N, C-alpha and C positions, 0 to 999 in steps of 0.2 A: 318199555320206554319208547317214546316216539319223539323225534326231533324234526321240527318243521320251521319254516321262516316266520309265519304268523298264523294265528288261529283262524281268523276269518276266512282266509283264502286257501290254507293248506291243510286243514284238519280233515283229511279224507276219511270217510266212513265214521264220522263223529258219533252219530247216533248208535251205530253198531258197537263201537268201543265202549261208549258210556253205558249202554244197556248191559254189557257183560261185567261192568264194574259194580252194578247194583248188588245189593245183598243177595248172596247165594249164587251170583254169577261167577264164571270161571276166573275172572280177574279180580274178584272181590277180596277184601282183606280177610274175611272170615274163611275163605278157601285157601289162604296163604299167599294170595297174589297181591296185585297192586298195579296201578296204571299211572304213570307220571309223564307228563308232556313237557317238552322244552321248545317253546316258540321263540327262536333267537331274536326276532325283530320286534317283539311286542313290549319291550321295556328298554330303557336307556342302556343298560349293561346287558350284553348278549349272554343268553343262557343256552348251553348246548346239552345234548344228551349225556356227555361224559360228566357234566356238572351234576345232573340228576342222579347218575349212577353213583357218584361218590357220596351223595347225600343218603343213598340207600345201600351203602356198602355191606352192612350186616345182612340185610335181607337178600341181596344178590349172592353173597357167600353161602348163606343157608340154602338157597335154591340150588346153586351149583353143587354143593356138597350132597344135596339130596337127589342129584341126577338130572337137573334141568339142562336144557339145551340153550344155546345162544344163537340168535339170528340177527344179523346186522344188515340193514338195507338202506341205501341212500347214495349220496354223492360220493364219487370216487376221489374227490379232492383230498381233504385232510381228515374227513370224518372217520373212515375205517381205522386209520392209524391212531387217531386220538382216542377212539373207543377202546381199541386194543390196549393202549397204554393205561387207560383208566381201569380196565379189567385186570391187567397185571398188578397194578397198585392195590386193588381190592383183594385179590388172591394173596398177595404178599402180606398185606396188613392183617386181614381177617384170618388167614390161614397160618400166620406166624412163620412164613417162609421167605427166602430171599427172592429177589426179582428174577433171578435165573431159574429157580425152581418154579416160580409162577409161570414163566414163559414155557417151560417144559410141560406144565400142567395144562396150559392152553393148547399146546401142540397135541397132547394126548386127547383133549376134547375134540380137536379137529379130526384126528385119526379115527376116533370112535363115532364120528358123525354127529357130535353134539355142539359143533362150532361152525357156523356158516356165515359167509359174507357174500352179499350180492350188491355190487356197487357199479355205478354208471357215471359217465361224464356228460 
């Protein structure tokens, strides 16, 4: 999932990402992947990465349960905490556990090197 302000100015490496989305590419649906963008300024109502995450909650849960890692990169403002909250909701909902258990699950991901945040201001 990629969150940027607008597609025209902020979709870095667009061709690279889209080429890997093609049939057979590492991000393609047939490989179990997917690529969803959230350009927050391209429509009247802002759409952020956490909104896209919630739309794909089952897929995210299946990837996590299968051993996927989470990499979060972007503004240090509200984004990391908003994405973390969405991830906790997804784990709680899809995993059928409490938010507290979901938070511990994310902590275990972090300790095992499967949850990374790189944020800047």
